[in-house]
Backbone bond lengths (Angstrom), bond angles and torsions (degrees), N, CA, C in turn:
res aa  C-N    CA-C-N  psi(-1)  N-CA   C-N-CA  omega(-1)  CA-C   N-CA-C  phi
1 M - - - 1.509 - - 1.499 108.86 -
2 A 1.320 116.32 -47.21 1.530 117.90 179.73 1.536 109.33 -63.53
3 A 1.261 119.60 -40.90 1.455 121.76 175.94 1.509 113.84 -59.52
4 A 1.330 113.45 -43.04 1.509 116.16 -179.62 1.543 111.71 -63.20
5 T 1.381 111.47 -38.44 1.454 118.62 -178.31 1.562 109.73 -65.92
6 S 1.325 113.47 -44.48 1.462 117.98 179.45 1.491 113.65 -61.02
7 A 1.402 114.38 -41.63 1.381 118.11 176.24 1.501 114.75 -66.71
8 A 1.295 117.77 -30.27 1.522 122.13 173.88 1.567 110.03 -64.51
9 V 1.355 114.51 -40.19 1.446 116.49 -179.23 1.473 110.34 -68.67
10 L 1.332 115.55 -39.82 1.509 117.97 -178.19 1.490 108.42 -66.16
11 N 1.281 119.14 -42.18 1.487 121.25 173.46 1.485 111.10 -54.82
12 G 1.348 118.09 -44.44 1.489 125.29 -177.78 1.559 107.79 -63.69
13 L 1.366 118.13 -37.66 1.409 118.54 -176.57 1.567 110.46 -73.23
14 G 1.273 114.71 -17.64 1.524 117.49 178.77 1.514 110.36 -94.90
15 S 1.300 116.55 4.83 1.501 120.60 -174.81 1.557 109.55 -70.70
16 P 1.368 114.03 161.62 1.434 117.64 -177.09 1.573 108.73 -70.33
17 F 1.306 117.06 -21.37 1.462 117.16 177.05 1.529 114.04 -61.27
18 L 1.318 114.71 -36.50 1.448 118.32 -179.27 1.519 111.67 -95.28
19 S 1.313 113.15 -26.27 1.566 112.70 -178.36 1.489 112.39 -96.90
20 G 1.304 122.68 0.09 1.396 122.37 172.94 1.537 112.85 89.20
21 G 1.330 118.98 1.86 1.491 119.67 175.91 1.503 113.80 -72.99
22 K 1.298 116.10 179.26 1.470 119.64 176.59 1.499 118.46 -99.52
23 R 1.348 115.70 -11.11 1.429 121.06 -179.95 1.526 108.65 -76.49
24 S 1.287 115.10 146.77 1.551 117.15 -170.95 1.576 109.19 -134.62
25 H 1.369 116.14 4.84 1.517 117.93 -171.03 1.563 110.08 -76.53
26 T 1.333 119.29 -10.01 1.434 117.86 -174.93 1.585 109.62 -82.79
27 L 1.231 115.84 -15.86 1.517 117.69 179.18 1.499 107.16 -83.11
28 A 1.372 116.81 -177.96 1.375 123.89 177.75 1.658 107.85 -67.97
29 A 1.240 116.53 170.23 1.440 124.12 -177.02 1.521 109.13 -41.58
30 P 1.300 122.18 130.17 1.445 125.92 179.38 1.557 111.53 -62.94
31 V 1.279 113.36 149.69 1.520 122.32 177.87 1.519 108.60 -88.78
32 G 1.277 116.60 130.53 1.464 119.66 -179.18 1.515 111.75 -88.49
33 A 1.270 118.90 -167.33 1.496 121.81 -176.35 1.511 108.78 -86.02
34 S 1.286 117.07 3.91 1.514 117.94 -176.35 1.552 112.19 -93.75
35 I 1.313 116.00 7.00 1.434 118.32 177.91 1.474 113.20 -64.39
36 G 1.373 122.61 141.87 1.358 125.97 -177.91 1.511 115.29 -53.70
37 G 1.330 118.65 130.72 1.488 120.29 177.21 1.492 112.57 83.68
38 D 1.382 119.68 3.04 1.507 116.99 178.15 1.560 107.40 -94.24
39 F 1.304 115.60 105.63 1.481 123.13 177.61 1.412 116.44 -102.33
40 G 1.340 115.06 12.43 1.477 118.97 174.60 1.598 114.42 86.80
41 F 1.425 112.23 3.22 1.470 116.79 178.27 1.492 108.75 -82.64
42 D 1.318 117.42 108.73 1.499 117.65 175.41 1.506 106.01 -157.65
43 P 1.335 118.19 74.58 1.423 126.39 -175.66 1.474 112.53 -63.52
44 L 1.385 120.52 -22.83 1.464 121.43 177.77 1.531 112.49 -93.62
45 G 1.270 116.37 -3.00 1.505 119.54 -177.26 1.495 114.22 65.97
46 L 1.288 116.84 32.38 1.535 118.86 -177.10 1.545 111.38 -72.25
47 G 1.294 119.35 -24.60 1.465 121.99 -174.43 1.597 111.06 -99.35
48 K 1.314 120.98 10.50 1.453 118.66 -175.44 1.515 111.48 -62.29
49 D 1.288 116.53 -35.23 1.473 121.48 -178.84 1.552 105.24 -89.46
50 P 1.341 118.95 119.48 1.548 119.33 179.31 1.521 112.19 -55.90
51 A 1.310 119.77 -25.85 1.479 117.92 -178.60 1.493 105.75 -75.90
52 F 1.333 124.61 -39.48 1.403 122.66 176.06 1.489 111.02 -63.93
53 L 1.302 119.15 -41.80 1.434 125.88 -177.42 1.472 111.02 -58.72
54 K 1.316 115.26 -44.37 1.460 122.69 178.19 1.507 110.09 -61.56
55 W 1.257 117.73 -47.72 1.477 123.80 -178.70 1.566 110.25 -65.67
56 Y 1.286 116.59 -40.22 1.483 119.23 -177.97 1.507 108.35 -69.13
57 R 1.366 118.21 -37.62 1.432 118.51 175.23 1.492 114.77 -63.36
58 E 1.319 116.20 -37.20 1.415 122.85 177.70 1.561 111.79 -62.66
59 A 1.389 113.68 -44.15 1.430 118.41 179.20 1.505 110.53 -71.94
60 E 1.246 119.57 -35.73 1.437 119.03 179.53 1.557 111.46 -68.68
61 L 1.228 115.15 -40.54 1.487 117.44 177.16 1.462 112.10 -61.84
62 I 1.284 121.22 -44.34 1.469 123.14 -178.25 1.496 108.98 -68.71
63 H 1.280 120.75 -52.32 1.498 122.81 175.58 1.546 111.47 -54.64
64 G 1.362 117.41 -39.97 1.366 119.27 179.48 1.587 112.58 -63.47
65 R 1.230 113.18 -44.03 1.492 118.13 179.58 1.542 111.69 -64.19
66 W 1.339 115.49 -40.00 1.433 117.23 177.23 1.524 109.76 -65.95
67 A 1.327 118.53 -40.63 1.420 124.21 -179.97 1.556 110.89 -59.45
68 M 1.294 114.92 -47.15 1.468 118.06 179.85 1.538 112.77 -62.34
69 A 1.342 115.25 -37.41 1.469 116.85 176.90 1.534 108.98 -69.65
70 A 1.311 118.53 -35.80 1.437 119.80 -175.06 1.602 109.31 -74.05
71 V 1.282 117.82 -36.62 1.554 117.32 176.62 1.470 106.64 -65.63
72 L 1.236 123.39 -43.17 1.441 121.27 179.73 1.555 111.94 -61.69
73 G 1.334 110.70 -46.09 1.468 113.89 179.91 1.475 114.14 -65.24
74 I 1.314 120.44 -31.40 1.444 122.46 -178.97 1.572 108.94 -69.76
75 F 1.298 115.47 -45.77 1.451 119.04 175.63 1.578 115.18 -60.89
76 V 1.292 114.44 -50.90 1.476 120.61 -177.57 1.449 109.64 -66.09
77 G 1.407 120.26 -45.58 1.442 124.34 -176.36 1.548 110.45 -60.66
78 Q 1.340 118.01 -45.74 1.444 117.25 -177.90 1.494 113.51 -74.73
79 A 1.331 117.85 -32.18 1.452 122.59 178.79 1.531 108.34 -65.85
80 W 1.395 116.68 -34.43 1.444 122.79 -177.28 1.511 111.82 -79.15
81 S 1.371 118.38 -45.81 1.464 123.57 -172.27 1.530 112.56 -103.94
82 G 1.268 119.84 -17.84 1.469 121.10 -176.73 1.548 115.89 73.33
83 I 1.328 112.51 8.35 1.514 118.16 -178.89 1.492 107.74 -102.18
84 P 1.350 119.21 129.45 1.485 122.41 175.50 1.541 109.36 -53.89
85 W 1.298 116.95 142.42 1.472 122.18 -175.92 1.502 112.31 -61.89
86 F 1.378 120.72 -29.66 1.396 121.26 -177.47 1.535 113.05 -88.12
87 E 1.360 116.13 5.10 1.518 121.34 173.77 1.477 111.20 -121.83
88 A 1.360 118.66 -2.10 1.399 122.07 -172.85 1.581 112.57 -58.90
89 G 1.390 112.89 -43.74 1.500 113.24 -178.27 1.501 114.66 -68.55
90 A 1.321 123.28 -18.20 1.426 123.33 -175.40 1.617 107.63 -104.99
91 D 1.291 118.34 -0.89 1.421 121.29 178.41 1.509 114.40 -67.65
92 P 1.302 122.72 129.46 1.456 123.52 -178.43 1.505 111.27 -60.54
93 G 1.295 119.60 -27.04 1.459 122.95 -177.58 1.534 110.76 -90.60
94 A 1.241 121.10 4.04 1.498 123.47 -177.66 1.471 106.75 -66.15
95 I 1.337 113.19 139.02 1.459 120.42 179.77 1.500 110.32 -87.28
96 A 1.288 120.19 115.93 1.494 124.66 179.10 1.473 110.83 -136.93
97 P 1.372 116.27 94.59 1.372 118.35 -178.94 1.557 119.31 -71.42
98 F 1.388 112.28 -2.57 1.438 121.49 -177.62 1.493 108.20 -142.71
99 S 1.315 118.07 154.11 1.393 125.14 178.40 1.595 112.10 -67.54
100 F 1.354 116.88 165.52 1.367 121.64 179.82 1.500 109.67 -67.68
101 G 1.368 114.10 -38.98 1.496 119.60 178.23 1.562 113.55 -59.40
102 T 1.340 110.88 -42.82 1.468 114.59 178.83 1.526 112.16 -66.25
103 L 1.304 118.04 -39.88 1.448 123.76 177.21 1.524 111.60 -64.47
104 L 1.352 117.15 -43.41 1.391 119.15 179.04 1.535 111.78 -67.01
105 G 1.282 117.13 -44.22 1.468 120.12 -178.32 1.489 112.21 -65.72
106 T 1.322 116.17 -37.24 1.437 118.32 -177.40 1.577 108.19 -75.10
107 Q 1.270 118.74 -36.96 1.442 122.26 178.92 1.525 108.34 -65.64
108 L 1.290 121.45 -44.38 1.394 123.61 -179.22 1.509 111.95 -65.66
109 L 1.311 117.06 -35.96 1.434 117.92 178.55 1.481 113.45 -71.29
110 L 1.346 116.90 -50.25 1.465 123.42 -176.36 1.530 108.92 -69.49
111 M 1.336 116.13 -51.36 1.508 115.98 -176.90 1.477 107.75 -65.63
112 G 1.314 118.98 -40.22 1.503 119.13 177.86 1.535 113.60 -55.42
113 W 1.315 113.45 -44.62 1.421 120.78 177.89 1.526 114.29 -60.47
114 V 1.377 114.20 -45.09 1.480 119.49 -179.08 1.601 108.69 -68.64
115 E 1.359 113.26 -46.22 1.445 115.05 -176.47 1.533 114.35 -64.65
116 S 1.308 113.75 -37.10 1.511 117.81 -179.21 1.585 107.13 -63.71
117 K 1.308 118.37 -35.69 1.471 118.87 -178.65 1.537 110.80 -77.45
118 R 1.356 114.57 -30.60 1.439 116.09 175.15 1.546 110.85 -70.41
119 W 1.325 119.31 -33.48 1.406 124.21 179.22 1.552 111.18 -62.77
120 V 1.488 110.44 -46.08 1.448 115.50 -177.13 1.464 110.22 -69.79
121 D 1.437 118.86 -33.95 1.393 120.27 -178.38 1.568 112.53 -72.39
122 F 1.310 116.91 -24.44 1.456 122.86 175.66 1.486 109.49 -60.22
123 F 1.322 120.77 -48.72 1.405 125.91 -176.49 1.603 110.81 -85.22
124 N 1.317 118.29 -22.78 1.450 121.26 178.17 1.565 108.99 -132.37
125 P 1.282 118.67 73.61 1.451 120.92 -177.18 1.501 116.79 -43.38
126 E 1.376 116.32 135.04 1.458 122.68 177.68 1.501 114.94 68.54
127 S 1.319 118.06 4.57 1.493 118.99 179.83 1.573 110.26 -73.32
128 Q 1.269 118.57 -16.37 1.461 120.93 179.59 1.539 112.70 -91.98
129 S 1.238 119.69 -4.24 1.451 126.41 -178.47 1.583 108.60 -85.51
130 V 1.257 114.88 51.05 1.549 117.31 179.88 1.544 104.05 -136.46
131 E 1.392 112.88 162.43 1.380 121.57 -175.80 1.618 116.87 -57.34
132 W 1.347 110.61 -38.17 1.454 113.58 -177.04 1.484 110.68 -66.03
133 A 1.400 116.80 -27.83 1.455 118.08 -177.17 1.567 111.83 -78.05
134 T 1.367 116.08 -15.70 1.471 120.12 -179.86 1.490 107.81 -130.51
135 P 1.330 117.92 70.95 1.490 120.79 -172.63 1.463 116.52 -58.61
136 W 1.369 117.44 -19.44 1.502 116.95 -173.68 1.573 106.76 -88.80
137 S 1.301 117.60 -7.14 1.491 120.71 -175.18 1.498 106.92 -103.18
138 K 1.399 114.12 137.24 1.408 121.60 175.78 1.465 113.71 -70.39
139 T 1.321 115.09 -23.99 1.483 119.55 -178.30 1.497 108.25 -139.36
140 A 1.322 115.80 153.94 1.443 120.24 -178.42 1.494 110.16 -95.83
141 E 1.363 113.97 2.14 1.528 118.02 -178.29 1.522 111.50 -58.64
142 N 1.290 120.92 -37.31 1.461 120.94 -178.86 1.487 113.93 -68.29
143 F 1.340 119.35 -13.70 1.387 122.72 -176.12 1.527 113.10 -109.46
144 T 1.319 114.44 4.94 1.484 122.99 -179.99 1.560 111.37 -66.15
145 N 1.252 118.08 140.01 1.464 120.11 176.94 1.549 103.53 -92.04
146 Y 1.344 111.10 105.89 1.475 121.10 -176.59 1.523 111.17 -77.21
147 T 1.291 120.14 -28.23 1.441 122.47 -177.35 1.505 112.90 -91.46
148 G 1.269 117.04 -18.78 1.478 121.04 -178.62 1.512 112.45 75.79
149 E 1.349 118.85 6.53 1.410 122.78 -179.86 1.536 110.59 -107.36
150 Q 1.372 114.02 137.12 1.511 117.47 178.14 1.569 109.30 -66.41
151 G 1.275 110.25 130.64 1.555 117.75 177.82 1.518 113.78 90.65
152 Y 1.336 120.04 -7.72 1.470 122.59 -178.90 1.509 109.32 -134.57
153 P 1.306 120.57 71.04 1.417 126.10 -173.80 1.527 112.56 -66.46
154 G 1.331 117.53 -36.11 1.457 118.74 -176.15 1.525 114.09 60.64
155 G 1.306 119.35 -162.31 1.454 122.46 -177.77 1.523 111.34 90.98
156 K 1.324 112.15 168.99 1.541 115.69 -177.38 1.564 110.29 -64.99
157 F 1.280 118.19 -26.23 1.424 118.24 -179.73 1.455 115.17 -78.85
158 F 1.308 117.39 -40.85 1.485 122.03 -176.83 1.522 114.61 -94.93
159 D 1.369 110.83 -15.62 1.531 118.66 176.51 1.522 109.60 -134.61
160 P 1.302 115.89 63.78 1.477 118.99 -176.87 1.492 115.95 -59.22
161 L 1.358 117.94 -29.95 1.442 124.20 179.71 1.497 113.02 -87.67
162 S 1.254 118.26 4.93 1.492 125.93 -179.84 1.585 111.14 49.80
163 F 1.285 115.74 49.34 1.463 120.15 179.64 1.603 108.66 -69.69
164 A 1.372 112.64 -36.96 1.462 119.26 -172.55 1.579 110.54 -114.36
165 G 1.370 113.05 25.60 1.452 114.37 179.05 1.483 108.79 -176.74
166 S 1.366 113.29 -162.54 1.471 115.14 178.24 1.579 105.47 -148.31
167 I 1.333 112.50 164.15 1.458 116.05 -179.78 1.558 107.41 -117.77
168 E 1.333 112.95 116.20 1.454 117.93 -179.38 1.572 108.56 -120.60
169 N 1.345 113.10 121.91 1.405 122.74 179.58 1.550 108.71 55.77
170 G 1.357 115.44 39.19 1.525 119.45 179.74 1.463 114.70 79.44
171 V 1.308 119.43 1.31 1.492 122.00 -179.02 1.530 107.78 -109.72
172 Y 1.350 115.30 132.69 1.465 119.97 178.59 1.556 109.86 -82.37
173 I 1.384 113.74 127.20 1.406 120.16 -177.96 1.538 106.71 -115.61
174 P 1.338 119.28 113.41 1.495 119.86 -178.04 1.567 112.47 -71.24
175 D 1.311 117.59 143.85 1.446 122.62 -179.16 1.578 107.21 -112.61
176 T 1.344 116.44 105.31 1.480 121.56 -173.67 1.510 109.46 -59.75
177 D 1.353 122.71 -41.82 1.469 124.97 -177.91 1.499 108.00 -63.25
178 K 1.261 120.49 -50.75 1.458 124.24 178.53 1.505 112.12 -57.93
179 L 1.259 116.06 -45.33 1.473 122.42 -177.02 1.495 107.48 -64.46
180 D 1.310 120.21 -46.14 1.474 122.68 177.25 1.509 115.26 -55.10
181 R 1.318 113.36 -43.06 1.534 117.65 178.17 1.566 107.88 -66.32
182 L 1.292 115.86 -41.65 1.524 114.62 -177.22 1.500 109.72 -69.01
183 K 1.266 118.90 -36.01 1.504 121.49 -178.72 1.477 108.97 -64.08
184 L 1.355 120.20 -41.65 1.422 120.29 178.67 1.486 113.07 -68.98
185 A 1.378 117.59 -39.07 1.476 120.51 176.40 1.537 111.30 -65.12
186 E 1.333 116.33 -38.22 1.528 119.81 -177.06 1.492 107.96 -69.36
187 I 1.367 121.76 -42.18 1.467 118.98 -175.49 1.478 110.38 -71.99
188 K 1.332 122.13 -30.11 1.418 127.56 175.28 1.503 109.44 -60.40
189 H 1.362 115.45 -55.05 1.460 123.78 177.68 1.463 111.67 -57.68
190 A 1.341 115.88 -42.76 1.527 122.01 -177.42 1.587 109.66 -63.21
191 R 1.293 116.40 -40.44 1.483 121.04 -179.62 1.461 110.40 -69.63
192 L 1.339 117.79 -39.47 1.440 122.13 177.46 1.514 109.47 -64.32
193 A 1.396 117.05 -40.16 1.488 120.28 -179.77 1.560 110.63 -65.09
194 M 1.341 115.72 -40.48 1.467 118.71 179.15 1.512 110.34 -61.87
195 V 1.325 115.64 -44.63 1.468 117.95 176.28 1.532 113.05 -58.67
196 A 1.378 113.71 -41.05 1.462 120.14 -179.30 1.507 108.93 -64.27
197 M 1.274 119.09 -41.19 1.500 120.65 178.55 1.503 110.76 -62.17
198 L 1.334 118.26 -40.63 1.456 123.36 -178.88 1.531 105.32 -58.82
199 I 1.321 118.55 -47.45 1.458 125.50 -176.50 1.589 107.98 -63.72
200 F 1.306 115.91 -39.10 1.443 121.07 177.82 1.481 112.40 -58.58
201 Y 1.392 113.95 -44.91 1.464 118.54 -179.93 1.501 111.94 -64.34
202 F 1.357 119.14 -38.28 1.399 119.17 177.75 1.551 111.72 -69.38
203 E 1.299 116.99 -36.51 1.460 120.95 170.84 1.478 114.80 -56.01
204 A 1.411 111.32 -46.06 1.472 118.19 -176.23 1.559 111.25 -63.70
205 G 1.383 116.06 -30.92 1.455 120.66 174.96 1.494 112.64 -62.25
206 Q 1.338 116.57 -24.01 1.427 120.35 179.88 1.457 113.89 -104.84
207 G 1.409 115.61 11.39 1.436 123.09 177.59 1.519 112.57 74.35
208 K 1.300 118.13 22.30 1.455 120.47 178.56 1.502 113.35 -109.53
209 T 1.195 117.49 163.71 1.484 123.28 179.74 1.520 110.70 -125.64
210 P 1.403 116.85 162.18 1.385 117.03 176.84 1.518 118.56 -59.42
211 L 1.355 111.26 -41.58 1.457 115.90 178.30 1.506 110.24 -66.11
212 G 1.317 118.43 -37.93 1.440 118.88 -176.00 1.535 106.62 -73.41
213 A 1.285 124.47 -30.34 1.424 122.93 173.10 1.495 113.39 -63.80
214 L 1.320 112.94 -27.33 1.510 114.25 177.65 1.502 112.24 -92.88
215 G 1.343 116.79 8.14 1.483 122.81 179.53 1.495 113.61 71.49
216 L 1.364 117.89 28.01 1.465 121.75 179.39 1.532 110.49 -107.61
């Protein structure tokens, strides 16, 4: 299994996506024009190659989710502490139960582990949904990709409230229509959050905060 996964990664590293070629069949199944939020606006032609389009959507989705979490954290953090988000780390009253080195090391270890598996799974879908990939779990069922789509695993573990499916007799059944609506809503909110973060950065350069700009 490990050898097969390694081979998949090596094949992916030789793909046109990374080497600059025009062939795209070495990656996972191409993404069509039906992906959520794709309205055909691509003046630079970045999504002409299905392999590039799939990778760009993966990157957009991840950056968008981080941006949504960051926007919420900035508003809540400043409202609760009164400290501007760009000064919070240096504030003497900042609550830090662990050192910066501990935080950095832990993040590099955990994020590195998760990102490496996401990278492998991109080139070899569902290859990480096995017990050896999740040694603390007695079963790989919780980590199975129920929808078959990259970035939207679904299932009782990733969709515990059944927003994109239903549970019948203890079995999770994905709902394509519900998932498509949620995918479109999520990518719209994600794009808005990324624009908001860009504005927050410009405001921070002027010593202003989002709450301050709203007069709060």
